[in-house]
C-alpha positions as CSV (number, residue, x, y, z in Angstrom):
1,M,-15.1,-4.2,0.6
2,T,-12.4,-2.8,-1.9
3,N,-9.3,-4.6,-3.6
4,R,-8.3,-2.2,-6.5
5,E,-5.2,-1.9,-8.7
6,L,-3.9,1.4,-9.4
7,S,-3.3,1.8,-13.1
8,D,-0.2,3.4,-14.9
9,V,-1.9,6.6,-15.5
10,E,-2.8,6.8,-11.9
11,T,0.6,6.3,-10.9
12,N,2.2,8.0,-13.9
13,N,4.0,4.7,-14.2
14,F,6.4,5.9,-11.1
15,T,6.2,2.6,-9.4
16,A,9.1,0.8,-8.0
17,L,10.4,-2.6,-6.6
18,I,11.2,-0.7,-3.4
19,S,7.6,0.6,-3.1
20,E,6.8,1.7,0.6
21,P,3.2,2.4,0.2
22,S,0.7,4.2,2.5
23,V,-2.7,5.2,2.4
24,A,-5.1,7.5,4.4
25,V,-8.8,7.3,3.9
26,R,-11.3,10.0,5.0
27,G,-14.1,8.7,3.1
28,N,-14.6,9.7,-0.6
29,E,-11.0,11.2,0.0
30,I,-8.2,8.8,-0.2
31,L,-4.5,9.8,-0.2
32,Y,-2.3,6.9,-1.7
33,T,1.7,7.5,-1.5
34,A,4.5,5.3,-2.5
35,N,8.3,5.9,-3.0
36,W,8.1,8.0,-6.4
37,F,4.2,8.9,-6.6
38,S,1.3,9.9,-4.8
39,S,-2.4,9.4,-6.0
40,F,-5.7,11.1,-5.0
41,S,-9.2,10.0,-4.9
42,T,-12.5,11.9,-4.4
43,D,-14.9,8.9,-5.1
44,G,-13.9,6.3,-2.5
45,G,-11.4,4.8,-4.7
46,Q,-13.3,4.3,-7.9
47,T,-10.6,6.7,-9.5
48,F,-7.4,8.0,-8.7
49,T,-5.5,11.0,-9.9
50,Y,-1.7,11.2,-10.0
51,V,0.0,13.8,-7.9
52,D,3.5,14.9,-8.2
53,P,4.8,15.0,-4.8
54,A,7.9,17.2,-5.9
55,A,5.6,19.6,-7.6
56,S,2.9,19.8,-4.8
57,F,5.1,22.0,-2.6
58,P,7.9,24.4,-2.9
59,E,11.1,22.4,-3.3
60,P,13.6,23.5,-0.8
61,V,17.1,24.9,-2.1
62,D,19.4,22.2,-2.7
63,E,16.9,19.5,-1.8
64,N,14.9,17.1,-4.0
65,F,12.0,15.1,-3.0
66,C,13.0,11.5,-2.3
67,C,11.7,9.2,-1.4
68,D,9.7,8.1,1.6
69,Q,6.1,9.1,2.1
70,L,3.5,8.6,4.7
71,A,-0.3,9.2,4.9
72,Y,-2.5,9.4,8.0
73,Y,-6.1,10.4,8.7
74,D,-7.1,11.6,12.2
75,R,-10.9,11.0,12.4
76,G,-11.5,13.1,15.5
77,R,-10.3,16.1,14.0
78,D,-10.8,15.5,10.3
79,L,-7.3,15.9,9.6
80,M,-5.2,14.5,6.9
81,V,-1.3,14.3,7.3
82,W,1.0,13.5,4.5
83,V,4.7,13.2,5.5
84,L,7.4,13.6,2.6
85,Q,11.1,13.2,2.8
86,Y,13.5,15.3,0.8
87,I,17.2,14.4,0.5
88,H,20.3,16.5,-0.3
89,P,21.6,15.4,-3.8
90,T,25.3,15.6,-2.5
91,T,27.3,14.0,0.2
92,Q,27.2,17.1,2.3
93,G,24.4,19.3,3.6
94,T,21.0,18.3,5.4
95,N,17.6,17.3,4.3
96,R,14.1,17.5,5.9
97,L,10.9,15.7,6.7
98,R,7.9,17.7,5.6
99,V,4.6,17.2,7.5
100,A,1.7,18.4,5.4
101,V,-1.6,18.8,6.9
102,A,-5.3,19.5,5.3
103,R,-8.4,19.6,7.4
104,G,-12.2,19.3,6.3
105,N,-12.7,20.8,2.9
106,D,-9.2,21.5,2.4
107,I,-8.7,17.6,2.1
108,T,-11.0,17.9,-0.9
109,A,-9.3,20.8,-2.3
110,R,-5.9,19.3,-1.6
111,S,-5.1,22.6,0.2
112,W,-2.1,21.8,2.2
113,R,-0.2,23.6,5.0
114,F,3.2,22.3,6.0
115,Y,5.8,22.1,8.5
116,D,9.4,21.3,8.0
117,F,11.8,19.3,10.5
118,T,15.5,19.0,9.7
119,P,18.3,17.7,11.7
120,Q,19.5,21.3,12.2
121,N,16.3,22.9,13.6
122,V,15.3,19.8,15.6
123,G,18.5,19.1,17.6
124,N,21.1,21.4,16.1
125,W,22.9,18.4,14.2
126,T,24.9,19.4,11.4
127,A,25.7,17.5,8.2
128,E,23.1,15.0,9.0
129,W,20.0,13.7,7.3
130,F,16.7,12.1,8.1
131,D,15.5,8.7,6.6
132,F,12.8,5.8,7.4
133,P,10.1,7.9,9.0
134,A,7.2,6.2,10.8
135,M,3.9,7.8,12.3
136,A,1.2,7.1,14.6
137,A,-1.2,9.0,16.9
138,S,-2.5,9.2,20.4
139,Q,-5.4,11.2,21.7
140,N,-3.6,14.5,21.4
141,H,-0.3,14.0,19.8
142,L,1.1,12.7,16.3
143,Y,4.4,10.9,16.9
144,L,6.8,10.8,14.1
145,T,10.2,8.7,14.1
146,T,13.0,8.8,12.0
147,N,16.6,7.7,11.8
148,S,19.4,10.1,11.4
149,F,22.7,9.7,9.3
150,G,25.9,11.6,8.9
151,F,27.2,12.6,5.5
152,G,30.6,11.8,3.9
153,A,33.3,8.9,4.3
154,S,32.5,8.8,8.1
155,G,28.6,8.8,7.9
156,G,26.5,6.2,9.1
157,F,23.7,5.9,11.7
158,T,24.0,8.8,14.3
159,R,20.8,8.5,16.2
160,A,16.9,7.7,16.2
161,V,14.6,10.4,16.8
162,L,11.0,10.7,18.0
163,L,9.0,14.0,17.7
164,R,5.7,14.8,19.5
165,L,3.6,17.3,17.7
166,P,0.3,18.6,19.0
167,L,-2.6,17.5,16.9
168,D,-4.8,20.5,17.8
169,A,-2.3,22.9,16.4
170,L,-1.8,20.8,13.4
171,A,-5.4,20.8,12.8
172,N,-5.6,24.5,13.2
173,Y,-2.7,25.3,11.1
174,Q,-1.1,27.0,13.9
175,G,2.6,27.3,15.1
176,F,3.6,25.1,18.2
177,N,6.4,23.9,20.6
178,Y,7.0,20.5,20.6
179,R,9.0,17.8,22.2
180,F,11.3,15.3,21.2
181,L,13.6,12.1,22.0
182,A,17.1,11.5,20.4
183,T,19.1,8.3,21.1
184,S,22.0,6.5,19.5
185,D,21.6,3.3,21.5
186,V,18.6,2.1,19.2
187,G,17.4,2.8,15.9
188,S,14.3,2.6,13.7
189,L,11.7,3.7,16.5
190,R,8.4,2.3,16.0
191,P,5.1,4.0,17.4
192,V,2.0,2.0,18.0
193,H,-1.2,2.6,16.4
194,G,-4.4,2.5,18.7
195,A,-2.8,4.6,21.6
196,D,-5.1,6.4,23.8
197,T,-3.5,8.6,26.5
198,T,-0.1,6.9,26.5
199,M,2.1,6.3,23.5
200,Y,4.4,3.4,23.3
201,V,7.4,3.4,21.1
202,A,9.7,0.3,20.6
203,A,13.0,-0.8,19.1
204,H,15.2,-3.8,19.3
205,T,18.2,-3.8,21.7
206,S,19.4,-7.3,20.9
207,S,17.9,-10.4,19.2
208,A,16.2,-11.2,22.7
209,Q,15.3,-7.8,23.9
210,I,13.1,-5.0,22.9
211,R,13.1,-1.5,24.5
212,V,9.9,0.4,24.9
213,Y,9.5,4.0,25.4
214,E,6.3,5.0,27.5
215,W,5.2,8.4,26.9
216,G,2.0,9.8,28.7
217,E,0.2,12.6,27.2
218,A,0.6,14.7,29.9
219,Q,4.2,13.9,30.8
220,N,7.0,15.9,29.5
221,S,9.6,12.9,30.0
222,L,9.6,9.1,29.1
223,T,9.9,6.1,31.0
224,V,12.1,3.3,29.6
225,H,11.2,-0.4,30.0
226,S,13.3,-3.5,28.7
227,V,11.2,-6.6,27.6
228,S,12.6,-10.0,26.9
229,V,11.4,-12.0,23.9
230,A,12.3,-15.6,22.4
231,P,15.7,-15.2,20.6
232,W,15.3,-14.9,16.9
233,N,17.7,-14.9,13.8
234,S,18.6,-11.5,12.3
235,D,20.1,-13.0,9.3
236,E,19.3,-15.5,6.6
237,Y,16.3,-13.9,5.2
238,A,17.0,-14.6,1.7
239,S,18.3,-18.0,2.6
240,R,16.6,-20.3,0.0
241,P,16.6,-20.2,-3.9
242,G,13.8,-18.1,-4.8
243,T,13.6,-15.9,-1.8
244,E,16.2,-13.4,-3.2
245,W,13.4,-10.8,-3.2
246,L,14.2,-10.5,0.7
247,G,17.9,-9.6,-0.2
248,R,17.3,-6.2,1.9
249,A,15.0,-7.6,4.6
250,D,16.1,-7.0,8.4
251,G,14.6,-7.1,11.7
252,R,13.3,-3.6,12.1
253,I,10.2,-3.4,13.9
254,T,7.6,-2.3,11.1
255,A,4.3,-2.9,13.1
256,G,3.1,-1.8,16.3
257,W,-0.3,-1.5,18.0
258,F,-2.3,-1.2,21.2
259,A,-5.5,-3.3,21.7
260,G,-6.8,-5.2,24.7
261,N,-4.5,-3.5,27.1
262,R,-1.7,-5.2,25.4
263,I,1.2,-3.7,23.3
264,G,1.8,-5.5,20.2
265,L,5.0,-5.5,17.7
266,A,5.8,-7.3,14.8
267,W,9.0,-7.7,12.6
268,T,10.8,-9.9,9.9
269,A,12.8,-12.6,11.2
270,G,15.2,-15.0,9.3
271,K,14.9,-18.6,9.1
272,D,16.3,-21.1,11.9
273,S,15.9,-24.6,13.0
274,T,12.1,-24.2,13.9
275,F,11.2,-21.8,11.0
276,P,12.4,-22.9,7.7
277,F,11.7,-19.5,5.9
278,A,11.6,-16.0,6.9
279,H,8.9,-15.1,8.9
280,V,6.9,-12.6,11.0
281,R,7.8,-12.5,14.6
282,V,5.0,-11.0,16.9
283,A,5.3,-10.1,20.6
284,R,2.4,-8.9,22.9
285,I,3.5,-7.1,25.9
286,D,1.5,-6.5,29.1
287,P,2.3,-2.7,30.1
288,A,1.4,-3.4,33.7
289,S,4.1,-6.2,34.3
290,W,6.3,-5.3,31.4
291,N,6.4,-9.0,30.4
292,T,5.9,-10.8,27.1
293,V,2.5,-12.3,27.4
294,D,2.6,-14.5,24.2
295,Q,4.3,-14.6,20.6
296,P,1.7,-15.4,18.0
297,H,4.1,-15.5,15.0
298,I,3.0,-15.4,11.5
299,W,4.9,-18.2,9.6
300,N,4.4,-21.3,7.2
301,S,6.7,-24.1,6.2
302,T,6.6,-23.7,2.7
303,F,7.0,-19.8,2.1
304,P,8.2,-16.9,3.7
305,F,6.3,-13.9,5.2
306,A,7.9,-10.2,5.6
307,Y,7.3,-6.6,6.0
308,P,4.4,-6.7,8.5
309,A,2.0,-3.6,9.0
310,A,-0.6,-3.6,11.9
311,A,-3.3,-1.6,13.7
312,P,-6.4,-2.1,15.7
313,N,-9.9,-0.9,14.6
314,M,-12.4,0.7,16.8
315,A,-13.4,-2.9,18.1
316,G,-10.1,-3.7,19.2
317,E,-9.5,-6.1,16.4
318,V,-6.1,-6.3,14.9
319,G,-5.7,-6.1,11.2
320,V,-2.4,-6.9,9.5
321,G,-1.0,-6.2,5.8
322,L,2.0,-8.0,4.8
323,A,4.1,-9.5,1.9
324,Y,4.5,-13.2,1.6
325,G,6.2,-15.5,-1.2
326,T,4.2,-17.7,-3.4
327,V,5.9,-20.6,-5.3
328,A,8.2,-21.9,-2.6
329,G,9.0,-18.1,-1.8
330,L,9.6,-17.1,-5.6
331,F,7.3,-14.4,-6.1
332,P,6.4,-11.7,-3.8
333,S,2.6,-11.2,-3.2
334,H,0.3,-9.1,-0.7
335,I,-2.1,-10.4,1.9
336,V,-4.3,-9.0,4.5
337,G,-6.1,-10.4,7.6
338,A,-6.9,-10.2,11.2
339,R,-6.0,-11.8,14.6
340,D,-8.6,-14.4,15.9
341,D,-7.6,-15.0,19.5
342,A,-10.6,-17.1,20.1
343,A,-9.1,-19.8,17.7
344,N,-5.4,-18.8,18.2
345,V,-4.8,-18.3,14.4
346,W,-4.1,-15.3,12.1
347,R,-6.9,-15.2,9.3
348,L,-5.2,-14.1,6.0
349,V,-6.4,-13.7,2.6
350,I,-4.6,-12.8,-0.6
351,T,-4.9,-9.5,-2.1
352,A,-2.3,-9.5,-4.9
353,Q,-0.6,-12.6,-6.2
354,G,2.6,-11.8,-7.8
355,N,3.6,-13.9,-11.0
356,A,7.2,-12.7,-11.3
357,A,10.3,-12.2,-9.1
358,P,12.1,-8.8,-9.0
359,G,15.0,-8.6,-11.2
360,R,17.1,-7.0,-8.4
361,P,17.0,-8.6,-4.9
362,V,14.8,-6.0,-3.3
363,W,11.5,-5.5,-2.0
364,G,9.7,-3.5,1.1
365,D,10.7,-1.7,3.1
366,Y,7.6,-1.0,4.7
367,S,3.6,-0.4,4.2
368,T,1.3,1.1,6.5
369,I,-2.2,0.2,7.6
370,G,-4.9,2.5,9.1
371,L,-8.6,2.9,9.6
372,H,-11.5,4.2,7.1
373,G,-12.4,7.7,8.2
374,Q,-16.2,6.9,8.0
375,N,-16.2,3.3,9.2
376,P,-13.4,2.9,11.6
377,N,-14.1,-1.0,11.9
378,D,-12.6,-1.2,8.5
379,W,-9.0,-1.4,7.9
380,V,-7.2,0.5,4.9
381,T,-3.9,-0.7,3.4
382,A,-1.7,-0.5,0.5
383,G,0.2,-3.4,-0.8
384,F,1.9,-4.3,-4.3
385,A,3.1,-7.0,-6.7
386,L,4.7,-7.8,-9.8
387,D,2.6,-8.6,-12.9
388,G,4.2,-9.8,-16.3
389,G,7.6,-8.5,-15.6
390,T,10.5,-8.0,-13.3
391,T,11.3,-4.3,-13.3
392,N,10.1,-1.0,-11.5
393,S,7.4,-0.4,-14.3
394,D,5.9,-4.0,-13.8
395,V,5.2,-3.3,-10.2
396,V,1.3,-3.0,-9.4
397,P,0.1,-1.0,-6.3
398,R,-3.1,-1.8,-4.7
399,Y,-5.4,0.0,-2.4
400,V,-7.5,-2.5,-0.3
401,R,-10.3,-1.9,2.2
402,F,-11.4,-4.9,4.4
403,R,-13.1,-5.8,7.6
404,R,-12.8,-9.1,9.7
405,G,-15.1,-12.0,8.4
406,I,-16.2,-10.1,5.3
407,A,-14.5,-11.7,2.2
408,L,-13.1,-9.6,-0.6
409,A,-13.7,-10.5,-4.3
410,G,-11.5,-12.9,-5.9
411,I,-9.5,-13.5,-2.7
412,T,-8.6,-17.2,-1.7
413,P,-7.5,-18.2,2.0
414,I,-4.2,-19.5,2.4
415,P,-2.8,-21.6,5.2
416,S,-1.4,-20.0,8.1
417,S,0.5,-22.3,10.5
418,E,0.1,-22.2,14.4
419,P,3.1,-21.0,16.3
420,P,5.1,-24.0,17.7
421,T,4.5,-24.9,21.3
422,A,8.2,-24.4,22.1
423,L,10.1,-21.5,20.6
424,T,13.4,-22.9,19.7
425,A,14.6,-20.1,17.3
426,Q,18.4,-20.0,17.2
427,A,19.9,-17.0,18.8
428,A,21.9,-14.9,16.6
429,T,24.3,-11.9,17.0
430,Q,22.2,-9.0,16.5
431,R,23.3,-6.8,13.7
432,L,20.9,-4.2,15.1
433,D,19.9,-1.4,13.2
434,R,23.4,0.3,12.7
435,A,24.1,-1.8,9.7
436,A,20.8,-1.9,8.4
437,V,20.4,1.8,8.2
438,L,23.9,2.3,6.6
439,R,23.0,-0.2,4.0
440,R,19.9,2.0,3.5
441,F,22.0,5.1,3.2
442,E,24.0,3.5,0.4
443,E,20.8,2.2,-1.2
444,L,18.9,5.6,-1.1
445,E,21.8,7.2,-2.7
446,A,21.3,4.7,-5.6
447,Q,17.6,5.3,-5.8
448,V,18.2,9.0,-6.2
449,R,20.5,8.2,-9.1
450,E,17.9,5.9,-10.6
451,L,15.2,8.7,-10.2
452,K,17.1,11.1,-11.8
453,A,17.6,8.9,-14.7
454,I,13.9,8.5,-14.9
455,L,13.2,12.1,-15.0
456,G,16.1,12.6,-17.3
457,R,17.9,15.0,-14.7
C-alpha cells in the first residue's frame, strides 16, 4: 500500500490551506489535482510531474482557471475524467466547468478532449457562475453537480444543478445530448459512488431531513424522497480554542455511497450536548422503505472530525478519508479507514499528522476517494496536512492507496468512539447551503486575488 507525500517540485509549490485534493488512478497512470495545481504519474505514484491546469487547455476569453478540480477513473471504459472550474475575473459575466476526458493510451499521453458547461449553455441562465462541483458515476452515466450563483450586489445562491452525461459518448469523444436537474430548494447536491442502474443524489432540506433524488438509468425523470435523520447542529464547528481551522466548515453533504442495498451519506456537524467537538454525521438509508436504517457517526470526545469522503470498493466495503484535529483539535491532519459492520466501528488510521495550525481559520472544503483501476478492492484518496509552518506553502499533499485490514507503513491506529445509544444532538436552525455558498462566493473572490498575487498578475 502507498502513503506518499508530493514534493514542492511535484506541485510547483502551488499548495493551499483550502486544498480540495482529488485523485484518479488507472494503474501506473495517476492524476492528482488540488485547488491550484495538478500532477501526473506514469509509474504508479513513485514520481509525479507538475502539470499546470491553466496551461493544459485553451483558456476561455475573459475567464481564468480557478480553482476547483475533480479526478475520476471509469474502469469499465478505461476512461479518465478531469473536471476544471474557471471563473470570470470581474463581478459580471459567467464561467464554466470543463469536463476533460482521455481514454486508453491517451491517458498515458495526456491527450485530452474536453466539453464545456456554462450556466448559459446549460439552462440559459445569464450573469451566473458555477462553483463547488461533485462527481460520481452509475453504470452508463457520469453525474456532475454544481451550485450556481448570481453576480453583482444582488448575487448569491440561485440554484443547484445536476448534469447526467453519457459515459459511452465521453469515452468515444463524441457529441451528445444530456439531461439536467435545476432546483433552488436545496444546494450542494451530492451523487453517490457505487451506483449501478440507479443514481441517488442527496442534499439537506433542514437539520432533520434529507432530500434524495432517485434517477434510474432508463428514466428521463427523477423521483424525489424525503428522509428523516436525527437532528444535528449546523453551527459551532470551531467552537473550542485550537479548532479554528474549522472556521469555514459547514454541513454540506460531502460523502455519498451505495453499498449493501443502502444509501450512505456523511457530512460535518457542529458540537452539541452529546458530541463535544465537530464530528462526521452518517446516515444509511433503505431505498425500499425510505427510512434511515442507522447512523454510525464518526466522532471522538477529545478531538474533531470533518470533511468526509467515502466510496465502496468492489467487495462492497465502505472506505473513508477525512480530516481530524490532533492535540485537542489544534492541528488538522488526515486519516483513512473502512467501516467494520460486524464490530460496529469505523477502523481508522493516520496518513498525515500535522504539526501546525493554519495561519487563517480555513481548511477543506472537500477531498475525494475512489478505486484503484487495476485493483478495485483498493481505495485511493488524497489528503494534506501542515508541516513546519502555517501558510499555503507549508501544506504537504499526500497520495494514499489502502485496503481494509492492510496497514500502511508508519501509520498508527487512533481511537474511534462508538455512536451513542441515543442520539440527543440539539436541533438547530438550519442555515442550509444558501449562507454557506454565499460565503463561498466571497472567499473565492479572495482566492482569485491571492492567486493573481502568486502569479504576479
